[in-house]
C-alpha positions as CSV (number, residue, x, y, z in Angstrom):
1,M,-5.3,13.0,4.7
2,I,-2.6,13.1,2.1
3,T,-3.0,14.9,-1.1
4,T,-0.9,15.0,-4.3
5,E,-1.4,16.7,-7.6
6,R,-4.0,14.2,-8.8
7,L,-4.8,12.1,-5.7
8,R,-6.3,12.2,-2.2
9,L,-5.5,9.5,0.4
10,R,-7.7,9.0,3.4
11,P,-7.7,6.3,6.0
12,L,-9.6,3.1,5.1
13,T,-12.6,2.2,7.4
14,V,-15.1,-0.6,7.6
15,A,-17.4,1.6,5.5
16,D,-15.1,0.7,2.5
17,T,-16.0,-3.0,2.8
18,D,-18.0,-3.4,-0.4
19,W,-15.4,-1.5,-2.4
20,W,-12.5,-3.6,-0.9
21,V,-14.3,-6.8,-1.9
22,H,-14.9,-5.5,-5.4
23,L,-11.3,-4.4,-5.9
24,H,-9.9,-7.8,-4.8
25,A,-12.4,-9.7,-6.9
26,D,-10.4,-8.9,-10.0
27,E,-8.4,-12.0,-10.9
28,E,-5.4,-10.0,-12.0
29,I,-5.3,-8.3,-8.6
30,N,-6.1,-11.2,-6.3
31,R,-3.4,-13.4,-7.8
32,F,-1.0,-11.2,-5.9
33,V,-3.0,-9.9,-2.9
34,G,-5.8,-12.4,-2.6
35,S,-9.6,-12.1,-2.6
36,Y,-11.9,-11.4,0.2
37,T,-15.4,-12.3,1.3
38,K,-17.5,-9.5,2.8
39,E,-16.8,-10.8,6.3
40,Q,-13.0,-11.1,5.7
41,A,-12.9,-7.6,4.2
42,A,-14.8,-6.2,7.2
43,T,-12.3,-7.9,9.6
44,R,-9.3,-6.7,7.6
45,L,-10.6,-3.1,7.5
46,H,-11.3,-3.2,11.3
47,E,-7.7,-4.2,11.8
48,I,-6.6,-1.3,9.6
49,Q,-8.7,1.1,11.7
50,Q,-7.1,-0.3,14.9
51,Q,-3.6,0.2,13.4
52,W,-4.5,3.8,12.7
53,A,-5.6,4.2,16.3
54,Q,-2.6,2.5,17.8
55,R,0.3,3.4,15.5
56,G,-1.0,6.6,13.8
57,H,-0.7,5.2,10.3
58,G,-2.3,2.5,8.1
59,L,-3.7,1.8,4.7
60,C,-5.5,4.5,2.8
61,A,-8.2,4.6,0.1
62,V,-6.8,6.5,-2.9
63,E,-9.3,8.8,-4.6
64,L,-9.0,10.9,-7.7
65,R,-9.0,14.5,-6.5
66,N,-11.1,15.8,-9.4
67,T,-14.0,13.2,-9.0
68,G,-13.6,11.5,-5.6
69,Q,-13.6,8.1,-7.2
70,V,-11.8,5.5,-5.2
71,I,-9.3,3.9,-7.5
72,G,-7.0,1.9,-5.2
73,R,-5.3,1.7,-1.9
74,C,-1.9,2.7,-0.6
75,G,-0.4,3.2,2.8
76,L,1.7,1.7,5.6
77,N,1.2,-1.6,7.4
78,W,3.0,-2.7,10.5
79,W,4.1,-6.4,10.4
80,E,4.6,-7.6,14.0
81,Q,6.3,-10.8,12.9
82,F,9.0,-8.9,10.9
83,G,9.2,-5.8,13.1
84,E,8.8,-3.8,10.0
85,T,6.6,-1.1,8.5
86,E,5.7,-1.9,4.9
87,I,4.3,0.3,2.2
88,G,1.8,-1.3,-0.1
89,W,-0.3,-0.3,-3.1
90,T,-3.1,-1.9,-5.0
91,F,-5.0,-0.2,-7.8
92,A,-8.0,-1.2,-9.9
93,R,-6.9,-2.5,-13.2
94,A,-8.7,0.4,-15.1
95,H,-6.2,2.7,-13.5
96,W,-2.9,0.8,-14.2
97,G,-0.2,2.5,-16.2
98,R,-1.0,6.1,-15.3
99,G,1.6,6.6,-12.6
100,Y,-0.9,6.6,-9.7
101,A,0.9,3.9,-7.7
102,T,4.2,5.8,-7.9
103,E,2.5,9.1,-7.1
104,A,0.6,7.7,-4.1
105,A,3.6,5.7,-2.8
106,R,5.9,8.7,-3.0
107,A,3.4,10.8,-0.9
108,V,3.2,8.0,1.6
109,L,7.0,7.7,1.8
110,T,7.3,11.5,2.3
111,W,4.8,11.2,5.2
112,G,6.4,8.1,6.7
113,F,9.9,9.5,6.6
114,G,8.9,13.0,7.5
115,P,6.2,13.5,10.2
116,L,6.2,9.8,11.2
117,R,10.1,9.7,11.5
118,L,10.4,6.1,10.3
119,R,13.9,5.0,9.6
120,Q,13.2,2.3,7.1
121,I,10.2,1.2,5.1
122,T,9.9,-2.1,3.3
123,A,7.9,-3.2,0.3
124,M,6.9,-6.9,0.2
125,I,6.2,-7.9,-3.4
126,H,5.0,-11.3,-4.4
127,H,7.1,-13.1,-7.0
128,G,5.9,-12.4,-10.6
129,N,4.5,-8.9,-9.7
130,T,6.8,-7.1,-12.1
131,A,4.7,-3.9,-12.2
132,S,5.0,-3.5,-8.4
133,S,8.7,-4.3,-8.4
134,A,9.2,-1.6,-11.0
135,V,7.3,0.9,-8.8
136,A,9.5,0.0,-5.8
137,Q,12.7,0.3,-7.8
138,R,11.5,3.7,-9.3
139,L,11.1,4.9,-5.8
140,G,14.6,3.9,-4.8
141,F,13.9,0.6,-3.0
142,T,16.6,-2.1,-3.2
143,R,16.3,-5.8,-2.6
144,L,16.7,-6.7,1.1
145,R,15.8,-10.4,1.3
146,E,13.6,-13.2,0.1
147,D,10.8,-14.2,2.5
148,E,7.4,-15.7,2.8
149,V,4.4,-13.4,3.4
150,L,0.9,-14.9,4.1
151,G,2.2,-18.3,2.9
152,R,3.6,-17.0,-0.5
153,P,7.1,-16.2,-1.6
154,C,8.0,-12.5,-1.8
155,T,11.0,-10.3,-2.4
156,I,11.3,-7.8,0.4
157,Y,12.6,-4.5,-0.7
158,A,13.8,-1.7,1.7
159,L,14.3,2.0,1.6
160,A,16.0,4.0,4.3
161,R,15.0,7.5,5.2
162,D,18.5,8.8,4.4
163,D,18.3,7.3,0.9
164,F,14.8,8.7,0.1
165,S,14.3,11.8,-2.1
166,S,10.8,13.1,-2.3
167,L,11.6,15.0,-5.4
């Protein structure tokens, strides 16, 4: 578990299926990350659990420390086809604009570059997602390349361990 001043991050599990479906049902969210049926969500969450078991990292539910309310997700995802570990974040619209994505992502980067000893972490951001691009740039990511992820064009940003400052 990762904690910050305001947040607690814990590994996602199949027990989070209903919440995952609800989060991705918002049209402002699913235009960048897609929507899920309950079956699709359970499959994806099972894959996330397998990644935790196999790689020692994965996506996390992000909870408010003071209430325990799950407000989003953030964590690391291994992409076999790219040979890259990506950081990703998605938050419920009611929690946008409060710095939660930056706070959670900074904690995940500290974990990824620290105990996990990753040398580089990417951020795959769909075209038009200006808020996520701003978070990536605020964290020190720079543009690496253009690519296609899950059939959609993305800008791939990268951050090297030597260039990351957790402060």
